[in-house]
N, C-alpha and C positions, 0 to 999 in steps of 0.2 A: 649371573650373567644378565647386564640390562637389557631388556627387552630394544629393538629396532626401532626406532619412532618411524612411522610410516605415512607420508602426505598422498592420500589418494583422491584422484580426481574423478569425475563420471560415476558417482554411486547409484545414481539413478539408473545407468545400463547396465546390458547384460554380465558382460566382463565385470564393472565394478562391484555389484553385486557379486558376483563369486568369488571375486578375491577377498572382498570381506568375511565370504562366507564359509571358506577353504584356509582362512591365514591359520597358521601354527603360533603356539606359544613364545615362538622365539620374537614376534613382531606385535608392536602397538599401531594398529592402523587408525589415523584418524580421517573417514571419510568427507569426502565433500561433494554435496549435490549441485546443482546448477544454480543454486539461488544463492548457496553459501559460496562459491566461485564460479563471476562468468568468465569463461576464456577469451571473451571477446573483448575484455576486460583488461587491459595489461597494466594499468597499475595497480589493481587488484590482485592482478597475478604476483607480481611483485610484493604487493604488503603483506599478505596473507605469508607468502616461504618467508618474509623477514621475521612474521610473526612467530609462526610454527617451528621453525629451524627445525626441518626434518632429518632424520640420519640417512632417508632415501626418498626420492619422489616416483610417486607409480602415475603412470598417466595413460588410461584406457580412453578419456574422454576423444570426443571427436566428433566432427560431422561427417556425418555418414550415410545421408539419403544422397543416394546416387543420381537420382534421376533430380531433385530439386538442386544441388549442385550446377547443373549445367545452368539454371536461371540465378543462382545467387554463388556467384564466384568470390564473390567481395564478404560475407558473412563464410563461404568453406574458405576461404585464405586467413582469415582472422583465425579460425580456430583450428583450423589443421595444419599453418606454419607458423604465425607468429605464436601462439599461444607454446607450442613446445620449443621456439627459440629464445621464448622468453626465458621458459622455465629451465632449458639448458643454461644460458646466461647464469640465471640465479643459481643453477646447482654446481655450476663451475665456481663461482663467488666461495660460497659453502664448503666446496671439496668434496661434494657428496652425489652420489650416481643419481642418473635421472633413465628411470624405465619408462618405453614407449614402445607402444603398438601402431604398427603399419599394417597393411594388408596387399593380397596377394594383386590387387588392382594396379600396383605398381608396374607391373608387364602387360604389357600388351596380348600374352594368349597365344604365341605363334609358334611357340617352342610344341615339338614333338613327345617331351617326355618333364617331369616336374622341374622344377625351378629351382638352384639353389641359390644362395647366398652372394654368390661371385657372377650371377646372371647379370648382363647390362638391362636395367629398368628401360621399359620405355613405355608409359600408360598411355592410353585412347580416350580418357574422359576427364574431365575436369576434377571428380572427385580422387582417384588416382595419381593424377598430376599433385594437386595439392598435398596429398598425404607423403607423396615422393619428394616434394620440396622442405617437406617438414621434417623428412628424415634428413635431408642434406643441411636444413637451419640447425639441426642437432648437431651433425658431426664439424660443424665450424665453428661452434660454440662450446664445446665441451669436450674432450677424450674419456670423462666418466660416465659412458651410456653404454645401455642394453636396449638396441630395439628387436623388437619381436615380430614379423609379421605371419597374420594369421589369414585365415580362409574359411567362409561361407560357414561363418559362425551362427549359433544360436543355440537356443534354451526354451524350457518349458514354460517361462514365463518371458513376455513383452512379443512384440512384433518381428517374426522372423520366419523365414520360409518352413521350418517346421509345424510352429504354431497355425502360421497362413493356411497350409495345406488341412491343419488336422479340421480348425473348422470349415474349410471348402469340401473336404471329403465327408463330412457328414450333413451336408448341405445339399452339395450335387450330386447326379448321377453320372456328368460325365464331365471331364475336365482335359483341356490338350496344357502339355507339359513338355517344353523345350529337349529336344535330345541332344544337341550339339556343343553343349558347354561343361568343363567337366573340371571339377574340385573333390575336397575331402570336408565334407560336413565335420564340422569342431565345436564340441561345446564348450560354452563357456566356462562351467565346470573344469575340465579338462586341461582350457588354459591356465585356471587358476593354479589347478594342482601341479602343472608342467611348470610353473612360473617359480611356485615356492620350492621344488624340488632343486631349480636352477639357482634359485638366491641364497639356499641351505649351502651349496656350494662354495656361491661366487664370494658371497659375504661373510660366512660363518666358518669356512676352511682358509680364508686367508690368500684366496687365488684370484678376487677379483682382477687385479693389474693384470693377470695373462689373459681374462673371458669377456674383456670390452668386446664390442661388436653389435651385428647384427646377425638376427637368429631365425629359425622359419618355426614356427611352433604352430602345427594340427595335428589330427587326426591320421593316422596312416591308411593307405587304400584309398582309392578313388572311383569315382561315378558322376553319373549324367545327372542333371535337376529330371528327368525322367524317372529313371532308376530310383533315384532317390524319392519321389514322390511315390513312387509303386511299395517300396519297401514301406514310408508311412501307411499307407493304405493296408499293407498286409496286418501291420500292428493293431489296426484297429477291429479286423476280424472280421467274418465272411457277411456277417449280418450289415455292416456300414460299410461293404467295399462300392467302389464305383469305377467304372472306366475310365481308362487314363490310357489318351493317346498320346506318342513322341510325333512332335512336329519341330523344325528348325526355325531357329532362332529370326530367320528372316522372314517369318508367317509374323514378327511381334514388330511394329514401329514404336522406337522406345528415344528418348532425345541423347541417352548416352550408350555409348558402344559398350559393350562386353566382351572379354578377353574369353577365347573360347577353352585355353587351357588355364587353370587354375591351380593348379596341384603343386604344392611347393615338397622339398626333399629335404627333410626331416632329420638328415644324418648329424650334421654339426653339433644340433642339441643333443640326441639323443646319445652323442658319445660322451657326454657328460654328464647327462641325469641319468642315463642307462633307459632299454628298452621299458615299452609298458603296452599292457592289453588295450591298445588304444584306437583297432581298426573301426572304421567309420561306424559299420553295421552294431558294433557292441556297443559304442558310445550311442548311439542313436537309442536302443533297446535301454540302456540304463535311464536315459531321461524320459522316455516314455513312461519308465517305470514310477517314474517320480509323478507324475499326471496321476497316475492310478493311484497310487497311496495318497495326495492329496487329494482327490474326490473321494475316499473313501473315509 
């Protein structure tokens, strides 16, 4: 069987790196960094897709700086809305699927239980709004799409809450962390693993026509930023432990509002790929072990 040719954007990002690292032998990935594919350049996107002629496009690349997006709306719009729109149009011309990653930030966070795919989006910041517009643009320009909404993505590499806390907790003896925002810390490796389990069904078992749509893809369980930080602190061991104090988000002045509830319901995806041992604490421990192994 010929390998499925995958055009992958966002090679330098957490999810892009994990997709490349967790790829099975069924796929041949052509991974593109920001230098090789500028998502703010629409003509370049068209040209690259035309030249590569992939069997599928996977787009984890995005403008993800939530605070900066408030001041850089045009740049966020180009990357999060126009780029996916162009990819959808080109994918539709080639009759190939587009995999796109979105976010829990398409919701306002006022729900008292996890969000499912049929809940009505209502973003409360520029980043969330552009990601929602990107979803809509894809749906308007192709029917051959898989959109995966993720939440609280982290890895042992790059800048994220996990790596930031690891650094702060080894330098400071006291930290204040928000206690009234809730989500499911999700490693980029878990995202890649679940993605390929899904694609093996959707692409290799000839069920793709039944599976196009929007899916939630996160760890299971939920926690607050405060309890998440405490768990990271515990992983460091007693000799490195710091005092962590819980504070309300109202104590922090930020340009962008954040949803209080960012937990997503994974039932729809799990019905296809099966249940996994993906409770957020288990996933966090696995990621921490990678750091220990790399340090040794």
